[in-house]
N, C-alpha and C positions, 0 to 999 in steps of 0.2 A: 210105540216105536220099538222095533226089534233091537236086540243088543248082540254084541260079539264078545264071547269070552276069549280074551286075547292071550291067555296061556294055552288055549285050545285051538286058537285060530290058525296055527300053522298047518293043521290037518286040511284046511280048506283054502289055502292061499291062492292056488291057481284058479279055483272056481270063483272066488270072491273078486280077485283082480280082473278076471274076465268079465264078470258082470259090471264092475265099475267102468271098464273101458267101453262097454256097450252103451253107457250113459243112462242106465236104468235109475229111476228116482226112488225105488222102493228101498227102505232100510234093509241092511244085510244081516243075516242071522247065521251063525256057524253051527255045525253039527256038534253034538255034545258027547263025542265018543273018544276023546283023547284022555291021556292019563295025567295031564298037567293039573295041578291043584287050582281050584277056582279062587281067584284073588280080585281081579278087576274085570270090567267089561267096557266096551265102547260101541258106539253106533255111528254110522255115516249116512247122511242123506243130503245129496247135492253138496253144498259147501258147509253144511252143519255137522260139527263133530261134537259128540257127547261122550265124555269119559266118566265112568262111574267107579269109584274107589272108596274103600273104607279108610284110606290113608289121609283123607282131608275131612275137616269137620264143618267146613262152610263152602258154599258154592262160589266158584271163581269163573268169571267171564272174561274172555280174551277175544280180540280181533287180531288175526295174524295175516300180514300182507308182505309181499315181496315183489321185486322187479317192476317198479313203477316206471323206471327209466325216464325221469324228468331230465330235460335237455336245455333248459333256459340259459341264455347267454346275454351279456351286456358288454360295455366297453372294457371291462376288466378281463374279458376273455380274448381280447384281440391278439395278445402275444402267444396264445395257446391254440389258435384256431387250426393250425396244421395238425395238431394232435387230437382235436375233438370233432373234426368235420364229419367223419363217417357216422359216429354215434349221434351227433346233433341232427343228422338227416334221417335217422332210423325210425323214429316213432312219432311222426307228426299226426298221423291218423291211425287209430286202432278200431277194432270192432268190439263192442261191449259184449262181455261174456253171457249176459242174460237177455238183453233186449235185441242184440245183434245189430244195433244201430251204430253209426260212426261216433267215435268219441276220441279222446286224446289223453295223454298222461296227466295233465293238470286237472282236467275235469274229473277223471277217474279218481285221482288222489283226494280231491275235495269231497267227492261223493263217498269215498271210503271213510273219511273222518266223520261225515254226517251219519253214516251207518253205525259207526262206533258209538256215537252219541245216542242214537235211537235205541241201540241194543243195551245201553247203559253198562258198557263193559268196564271192568276194573283196570284194564290197560290195553294199549295197542302194542303189538310186537312187530317190528319192521325188520325183515330178514335179508336186507342187502339188495344191491342194485336199485335202490330207490332213485339213484342218480346214474345217468349214463356216463358221466365223467365228473370230476370234482369242480363243477361250476359254482362259483360263489353265489351267483344270482339264484340258482335253483336251490342251493342249500339254505340260503336265507329265507326264501319263499316257503319252503317246506317247514322249516323250524318255526317260523312265525305262525303259520296256519295250525300246526300241531299245538304250539303253546297257547294260541287263542282258544283252542277247543276246550282247554282245561282238563283234558284226559291224559293221565300219565302214559308216556310212551317210552319204549326202549328199542334200541337200534343196534344192529351189528352190520359190518360192512360186507358187501359182495365184491366180486372181482372187477366190476365196472366202476364202482363208487369212487375209487381212488386212482383209476387207471387212465392216463393220457396215452392213447395209442401212438407208438413210435418214439415215445420219450425214452432215451437211453437210461440204463441202470437196472440192477437186479430188482425183481418184483418186491421182495421184502423191504428193500430200501425205499422204493417208490411208494409202497403202501404206507410206511411210517411217515414219509415226508408229507404226503397229501392228507393223511389223517390229521397230522399236527397242524398243517397250514390252513385246512379248510373245514374238516369234518368234526372237530372236537366238540362243537356246540351241540351236536346230536347225542352226546354221551352223558350229559349231566354230571361230569366229573368222574365217571366210571372208567376203568381201564378198557380201552377199545378192543384189546385182544381177548379179554376174559372178564366176566363179572357175573354176579348173581343178583336177583331181585326176589324178595320174599313177599308173597301175596296170600294173606289169609291162611298161613301155615303151609303153603306150597312154594317151592323154590324154582324159579326160572333161571336157567344157565344160558348166557349169551357168549358164544365162542366163535371167534373169527377164523374161519377156514378158507378165506377167499383166495389164497394161493394154492388151494387143494391140500395143503400140508398142515400138520399140527406140530407145534413146538413142544419141547420137553416141559416148559413152564405151564402150558395149557393142559398137558396130560396130568401133571401133578395137581393142578387146580381141579380137574375133573375127579381124580381119585379122592381128593380131600372132600369134595362135595358128596361123593358116594358114601364115604365113611360117616357122614353126618346122619345117615339113614332118613333124612327128610325126603318127602316125595318130590321128585325132580322132573322137570321137562326141559329138554335140551333144544335150544334155538340156535340155528346157524344157517348160512347161505347155501352151501353145497351139500347135497344129501350124502348120507353114508352109502357105501356100496351095498347093494342087495343082490342076492343070487339071481342071475338072469338079466340084470340091468346092463345097459351099455356103459361105456367108459365115461359118459357125462355124469353118471352117478360116481363121481371120481374120488370122493374122500375114502381112501383105502380100497379102491378098485385094484384088483391084481394086475390089470392090463394098462394101468395109468403109467405111461412112459413116453419118451419122445417119439418112438416109432409109431405110436397111435395118436399123436397130437396133430390133428389136421386143421387146426384153427390158428396156430401161432402166427402164420404169415398174414392172415386176414386181420387179426387183432393186433398185429405189430408188437409182439412181445417175445421174450425169450421162450424157447420151447420147454416142455416138461423135461425133467431129468431123464437121462438115458436109462438109468437103472430103476426108475420108478420111485415109489414112496419110501420114506424112511420107516424103520421099525417102529418109531414112536407113533406114526400115523396109524399103522395097523393095530398097535396096542390100544390106541384111543377108541377105535371102533369096537374092539373086543371088550373093552371095559364097559362101554355103553350097553351093548346088547346082552351082557351078562349081569348087569347091575340089577339087584332085586327092587330097587327103589326108583328106577327110571320109568315114568309113566308113559312117555312118548317122546319122539323126536319130530321137530318141525323144520322144514327147509324150503328153499325156492330153487332158483337157478335154471331149472329145466323148462319153465314156462308152461308146463302141463301138470294138471292135478293127478296125483297118483298116491297109492297106498301100498306099502310093503310091511310085512311083519317078520322080524328077525329074533328068533328065540323068545317070542312072546312080546317083544317091544315093537309097537307100531311106529312107522315113519310116514308122516303125512307131508307131501310136497304140494304146495299151492300153485294154482295157475297164476299167470303174471298179472300184477295189479295195473299195468298199463291199459288193460281192457276192463278194469273195474273189479276184478276177481279178488276174493279174500276168503279166509276161513273164519267162520263164526264158531268159536270153541267154548264149551262150558265143561268145567270139571265139577262133578257132583258127588257129594257124599253118598256112599252106597245105599244108605237107607232111604234117600230121596227117590221119588219115582217120576217127577215131572218138573219142567222148567217153564215158567211163564215167558 
């Protein structure tokens, strides 16, 4: 399998992203003519990501999934149907990313858990919009199936998980309300806004950016984690802005503002701020792409698989799990040359 030196990868970003969008299945290999020091490499083949680094001493296996959009309802949802109708109607049938046959979110989610078991992963990372709205039935069903699998799982919210469309109130307040009322069981006692998990010497950071913004407390948390010098992987729902990407890559996108918000009426929510992001959100992105110990960023939200590299830091966005898609991720000590 070819590898990418991703301190050198920025010299070939356009070519490599172009090849990815063509759907080629050949692993990608960057030219070796940049001045960045060689530190780590990574390779991409279909939904398989391999990160090679001297900063870990043991192999870590992850399954990363986002945007399942489970929409189950029962009698407990009766009082909220006027807020959940659009999203409860949205994902009854999907097309499987691999077989192209009809599937649905529940079937895709169970298949994903089975894949995680077969791959013998160390953990499942769920990066938001696992639920289309905070349905008690869907949350209980997902938590039970995850718990029954025996595989450790870690979750961060997306913008749909806690959102009842048309329910009045500021987004931050609604997020806090429905996390507290419905979603806490998914967090195993961790702070839903920010927490870390250590796996075999590597640290996963789960940060909630589901309102597109970052709080001062989350920025401080990130800075503290960078200062530990541990190898870090950042997990969140909305991707960081990358040059050339549209405003959907909205975490620290310079054009994220109310004049470019074309979905607030459809989603029945307050529009984005008139003046755009806070300085804290821009600083958050800057800290990540300049951190020497950030191995990668993983996100969802866009429903399409993509790869960008920002100052040597790769950002992998996964296709939506409602169609069965996921990332099979392995972080490998630099000395290792293969994974079974």
